[in-house]
C-alpha beads as a LAMMPS data file, in Angstrom:
LAMMPS data file: protein, C-alpha beads

114 atoms
113 bonds

1 atom types
1 bond types

-500.0 500.0 xlo xhi
-500.0 500.0 ylo yhi
-500.0 500.0 zlo zhi

Masses

1 110.0

Atoms # bond

1 1 1 -0.065 -0.083 0.205
2 1 1 1.564 3.464 -1.172
3 1 1 0.444 5.968 1.543
4 1 1 3.124 8.600 0.634
5 1 1 0.801 10.620 -1.425
6 1 1 -1.582 11.092 1.541
7 1 1 1.046 12.330 3.734
8 1 1 1.968 16.269 3.313
9 1 1 5.326 17.957 3.282
10 1 1 6.453 20.021 6.296
11 1 1 5.673 19.761 9.818
12 1 1 3.309 22.518 10.170
13 1 1 1.142 20.332 7.736
14 1 1 1.393 17.024 9.745
15 1 1 -1.341 14.843 9.485
16 1 1 -2.482 13.104 12.762
17 1 1 -2.138 9.257 12.730
18 1 1 -5.908 8.592 13.450
19 1 1 -6.626 10.976 10.609
20 1 1 -4.128 8.946 8.099
21 1 1 -5.469 5.509 9.680
22 1 1 -9.122 6.406 8.875
23 1 1 -8.239 7.429 5.351
24 1 1 -6.293 4.280 4.513
25 1 1 -8.706 2.194 6.470
26 1 1 -6.082 0.537 8.811
27 1 1 -6.312 0.223 12.604
28 1 1 -3.969 2.300 14.426
29 1 1 -1.447 -0.403 15.147
30 1 1 -1.428 -1.685 11.476
31 1 1 -0.599 1.923 10.087
32 1 1 2.294 1.954 12.639
33 1 1 3.718 -1.155 11.191
34 1 1 3.227 0.168 7.822
35 1 1 5.139 3.317 8.338
36 1 1 7.752 1.367 10.138
37 1 1 8.164 -0.957 7.130
38 1 1 8.387 2.107 4.667
39 1 1 10.972 3.763 6.789
40 1 1 13.102 0.702 6.915
41 1 1 13.372 0.638 3.342
42 1 1 13.699 4.372 2.850
43 1 1 16.293 5.719 0.561
44 1 1 17.847 9.017 0.277
45 1 1 15.997 9.802 -3.220
46 1 1 12.735 9.359 -1.584
47 1 1 11.025 11.972 0.965
48 1 1 11.290 10.448 4.794
49 1 1 8.048 10.084 6.721
50 1 1 8.956 12.194 9.782
51 1 1 7.132 12.251 12.958
52 1 1 8.091 12.529 16.911
53 1 1 6.065 12.396 20.031
54 1 1 6.144 15.983 20.262
55 1 1 4.528 16.702 16.969
56 1 1 1.040 16.120 15.652
57 1 1 1.413 13.501 13.175
58 1 1 3.208 12.459 10.076
59 1 1 4.847 14.774 7.364
60 1 1 7.170 14.368 4.513
61 1 1 10.546 15.918 4.256
62 1 1 13.596 15.871 1.911
63 1 1 15.193 18.415 4.123
64 1 1 18.489 16.509 5.666
65 1 1 18.528 18.660 8.756
66 1 1 14.885 17.846 9.595
67 1 1 15.452 14.253 8.836
68 1 1 18.505 14.378 11.042
69 1 1 16.574 15.986 13.964
70 1 1 13.770 13.192 13.524
71 1 1 16.830 10.739 13.752
72 1 1 18.194 12.353 16.675
73 1 1 14.958 12.418 18.431
74 1 1 14.413 8.803 17.943
75 1 1 18.006 7.868 19.147
76 1 1 17.720 9.740 22.472
77 1 1 14.415 7.844 22.926
78 1 1 16.129 4.465 22.374
79 1 1 19.150 5.521 24.372
80 1 1 16.868 6.512 27.364
81 1 1 15.021 3.336 26.995
82 1 1 18.405 1.268 26.901
83 1 1 19.334 2.375 30.506
84 1 1 16.091 0.865 31.886
85 1 1 16.664 -2.176 29.745
86 1 1 20.443 -2.391 30.938
87 1 1 19.328 -2.221 34.434
88 1 1 16.779 -5.091 33.940
89 1 1 19.306 -7.175 32.103
90 1 1 21.886 -6.655 34.975
91 1 1 19.471 -7.575 37.606
92 1 1 18.187 -10.521 35.771
93 1 1 21.733 -11.795 35.374
94 1 1 22.184 -11.602 39.087
95 1 1 19.194 -13.411 39.562
96 1 1 19.902 -16.062 36.851
97 1 1 23.626 -16.272 37.444
98 1 1 24.430 -15.947 33.869
99 1 1 27.058 -13.079 34.355
100 1 1 25.724 -11.046 31.699
101 1 1 28.019 -8.264 30.615
102 1 1 26.270 -5.263 28.732
103 1 1 28.347 -4.036 25.673
104 1 1 26.910 -0.693 24.222
105 1 1 26.098 -1.260 20.500
106 1 1 27.738 1.295 18.162
107 1 1 29.031 2.077 14.535
108 1 1 32.367 1.987 13.795
109 1 1 33.854 3.605 10.491
110 1 1 36.247 1.259 8.615
111 1 1 38.628 2.576 6.146
112 1 1 36.816 5.925 5.938
113 1 1 33.748 4.163 4.540
114 1 1 30.444 3.572 6.396

Bonds

1 1 1 2
2 1 2 3
3 1 3 4
4 1 4 5
5 1 5 6
6 1 6 7
7 1 7 8
8 1 8 9
9 1 9 10
10 1 10 11
11 1 11 12
12 1 12 13
13 1 13 14
14 1 14 15
15 1 15 16
16 1 16 17
17 1 17 18
18 1 18 19
19 1 19 20
20 1 20 21
21 1 21 22
22 1 22 23
23 1 23 24
24 1 24 25
25 1 25 26
26 1 26 27
27 1 27 28
28 1 28 29
29 1 29 30
30 1 30 31
31 1 31 32
32 1 32 33
33 1 33 34
34 1 34 35
35 1 35 36
36 1 36 37
37 1 37 38
38 1 38 39
39 1 39 40
40 1 40 41
41 1 41 42
42 1 42 43
43 1 43 44
44 1 44 45
45 1 45 46
46 1 46 47
47 1 47 48
48 1 48 49
49 1 49 50
50 1 50 51
51 1 51 52
52 1 52 53
53 1 53 54
54 1 54 55
55 1 55 56
56 1 56 57
57 1 57 58
58 1 58 59
59 1 59 60
60 1 60 61
61 1 61 62
62 1 62 63
63 1 63 64
64 1 64 65
65 1 65 66
66 1 66 67
67 1 67 68
68 1 68 69
69 1 69 70
70 1 70 71
71 1 71 72
72 1 72 73
73 1 73 74
74 1 74 75
75 1 75 76
76 1 76 77
77 1 77 78
78 1 78 79
79 1 79 80
80 1 80 81
81 1 81 82
82 1 82 83
83 1 83 84
84 1 84 85
85 1 85 86
86 1 86 87
87 1 87 88
88 1 88 89
89 1 89 90
90 1 90 91
91 1 91 92
92 1 92 93
93 1 93 94
94 1 94 95
95 1 95 96
96 1 96 97
97 1 97 98
98 1 98 99
99 1 99 100
100 1 100 101
101 1 101 102
102 1 102 103
103 1 103 104
104 1 104 105
105 1 105 106
106 1 106 107
107 1 107 108
108 1 108 109
109 1 109 110
110 1 110 111
111 1 111 112
112 1 112 113
113 1 113 114
């Protein structure tokens, strides 16, 4: 299903998730799954579907700074959730006796190429 044509460009024109779900005839959950699938296959020649919890819905953008800001919002969300998950893992490891040691995931530039 191609919903790109239903999502407006620009943060100020964001379409609420409930309205978009109603327009395409999907449940809220199925719409979020569809958006995640589209985002996971995104290429730089296409507009990106942006959203954050601070904004009022979804919007399209080709602006690298705006896309990077959304990326940074998601990263901070993941990072803050990671602290809770790390603590749970550490404490479960103590209870299980597994000796789990958390290593923070990261990217590494190899030979000047990503």
